[in-house]
C-alpha positions in Angstrom: 18.9 13.7 11.1 21.5 12.9 8.5 20.3 13.3 5.0 22.4 10.3 3.9 19.6 8.4 2.2 16.0 8.8 1.1 14.6 8.2 4.6 16.8 10.8 6.2 15.9 13.3 3.5 12.2 12.6 4.0 12.2 13.2 7.7 14.3 16.4 7.4 11.7 17.8 5.1 8.8 16.6 7.2 9.9 17.2 10.8 6.3 17.9 11.8 5.7 14.1 11.4 7.9 13.4 14.4 5.9 12.3 17.5 8.9 11.7 19.8 12.6 12.3 19.8 15.2 10.6 22.0 18.9 11.0 22.0 19.4 8.7 19.0 16.0 7.9 17.5 12.8 9.4 16.2 9.3 8.0 16.4 7.1 9.0 13.5 4.1 7.6 11.6 5.0 5.8 8.4 4.3 6.9 4.9 2.1 4.3 3.3 0.4 2.8 6.4 -1.7 0.4 4.3 -4.9 1.7 5.9 -3.6 1.0 9.4 -3.9 4.0 11.7 -1.2 4.0 14.4 1.4 2.4 12.2 4.7 3.9 13.4 8.4 3.8 12.6 11.3 4.1 15.1 14.2 5.6 13.0 17.8 6.1 13.9 19.0 9.7 13.7 22.4 8.6 12.2 22.5 6.7 9.0 23.2 3.1 10.2 22.8 0.3 7.7 20.1 -1.6 9.6 19.9 -2.7 13.2 23.2 -4.6 12.8 25.2 -1.3 12.6 23.5 0.4 15.6 26.0 0.7 18.5 25.4 -1.7 21.3 25.2 1.2 23.8 22.0 2.3 22.1 20.1 -1.0 22.5 18.5 -0.1 25.9 17.3 3.2 24.5 15.7 1.4 21.5 14.1 -1.1 23.8 12.7 1.7 25.9 11.1 3.3 22.8 9.6 0.0 21.8 8.0 -0.4 25.3 6.7 3.2 25.1 5.2 2.7 21.7 3.6 -0.6 22.7 1.9 1.0 25.6 0.7 4.1 23.7 -0.7 1.9 20.9 -2.5 -0.3 23.4 -3.9 2.8 25.3 -5.1 4.5 22.1 -6.1 1.7 19.8 -6.6 -1.2 22.2 -4.3 -3.4 20.0 -1.1 -5.3 20.4 1.7 -4.7 17.9 3.9 -6.6 15.4 7.4 -5.2 15.2 9.8 -5.9 12.3 12.8 -4.8 10.5 13.5 -5.6 6.8 17.2 -6.3 6.9 19.7 -4.3 4.7 21.7 -5.5 1.7 24.6 -7.7 2.8 26.9 -9.4 0.2 24.3 -9.1 -2.5 21.5 -10.4 -0.3 18.8 -8.4 1.4 16.2 -9.1 4.0 13.3 -7.2 2.3 14.5 -3.6 2.7 14.0 -0.9 0.2 15.7 1.7 2.4 18.8 0.4 4.4 18.7 3.3 7.0 18.0 1.6 10.3 14.3 1.7 11.2 11.7 -0.6 13.0 8.1 -0.9 11.9 5.5 -0.8 14.7 2.2 -2.2 13.3 -1.0 -2.3 15.4 -3.2 -5.4 15.0 -0.8 -7.4 12.8 0.6 -10.9 13.3 2.1 -12.7 10.4 4.7 -14.9 12.1 3.0 -18.2 11.0 2.5 -16.9 7.4 6.2 -16.0 7.2 7.3 -19.5 8.5 5.3 -21.2 5.7 6.4 -18.8 3.0 10.1 -19.3 3.8 9.8 -23.0 3.4 8.5 -22.5 -0.2 11.4 -20.1 -1.0 14.0 -22.9 -0.6 13.9 -23.9 -4.2 17.6 -24.7 -4.5 19.7 -27.1 -2.3 22.2 -24.3 -1.5 19.7 -22.0 0.0 19.1 -21.8 3.8 17.5 -19.7 6.5 18.1 -19.9 10.2 15.7 -18.6 12.9 17.0 -17.5 16.3 14.6 -16.7 19.1 16.5 -14.0 21.0 16.3 -11.0 23.3 18.0 -7.8 22.3 19.5 -6.9 18.9 23.0 -8.4 19.0 22.1 -11.1 16.5 21.7 -8.5 13.8 25.2 -7.3 14.4 26.6 -10.8 14.3 25.0 -11.5 10.9 26.1 -8.2 9.5 29.7 -8.5 10.7 29.9 -12.1 9.2 29.0 -10.5 5.9 27.8 -13.6 4.0 24.0 -13.3 4.4 21.3 -10.9 5.3 18.4 -11.1 7.8 15.1 -9.7 8.9 13.7 -9.4 12.4 10.1 -10.0 13.4 8.6 -9.7 16.9 5.2 -11.3 17.5 2.5 -9.5 19.6 3.4 -11.9 22.5 6.9 -10.3 22.4 8.7 -13.4 20.9 11.5 -11.8 19.0 13.1 -13.7 16.1 16.0 -12.9 13.7 15.8 -14.8 10.4 19.2 -15.2 8.6 18.8 -15.8 4.9 21.2 -16.4 2.0 18.6 -15.7 -0.7 16.7 -12.8 -2.0 13.8 -11.5 0.1 11.4 -9.2 -1.8 11.3 -5.5 -1.1 8.7 -4.7 1.7 8.4 -8.4 2.3 6.7 -8.3 5.7 4.4 -5.4 4.6 3.3 -7.6 1.7 2.6 -10.5 4.1 0.5 -8.2 6.3 -1.3 -6.9 3.2 -2.0 -10.4 2.0 -3.4 -11.5 5.4 -5.8 -8.5 5.4 -6.7 -8.4 1.7 -4.9 -5.0 1.3 -3.8 -4.1 -2.2 -2.1 -0.8 -1.4 1.1 -2.1 0.3 3.7 -0.2 -1.6 4.4 3.0 0.4 5.9 4.8 -2.6 2.8 4.2 -4.8 0.2 4.6 -2.0 1.5 7.1 0.6 -2.0 7.4 2.2 -1.1 10.7 3.9 -4.7 11.1 5.1 -4.2 8.1 7.4 -0.7 9.3 8.4 -2.3 12.6 9.5 -5.0 10.8 11.5 -2.2 9.0 13.4 -0.5 12.3 14.1 -3.8 13.9 15.3 -4.5 10.9 17.6 -1.0 10.5 19.1 0.4 14.0 19.1 1.5 14.8 22.7 0.9 11.2 23.9 4.7 10.3 24.0 6.6 11.6 27.0 
């Protein structure tokens, strides 16, 4: 993996965290799982700035990994998953990312789609602000937003597999969707840098090692 950013450097140092490796992606448990065993990341090997920079010929591979992770989480934890990406910085805006290296969050038992919808309404505190929600399949919408270069985005997929890209032209806080999940579940330790919770990370490794194939 390219050590082009903090995320790349972390995985290069901690290769034993990797549960599965495909041609272009890793699957590994996240640092700072907020008390949620089974919380995974799908991480691009190359340093792409968010999903919007991933080549289109890798989309099917990524979809296959999502399907694999969904099944393994269901088999081992009997839970559905929330998937999300905090979009990277674009033209001074960002969609909640703290690390722009492309990665998807796979969170068992979470569903904050309704909470996000309400929260976004309250963030429109100026007449020039906007957000746009597109219900889509695939990842092409992220590339369209990034190529346009005037706003950022985040992606959220509900447990029922409804995938939505939210384009925003205002600041979204770092670790935004993690904060929403934490609020919903009365979790205080949502910041992965402050609360790495490596004991829970190790439990995920112990439970899921060898389950991906």
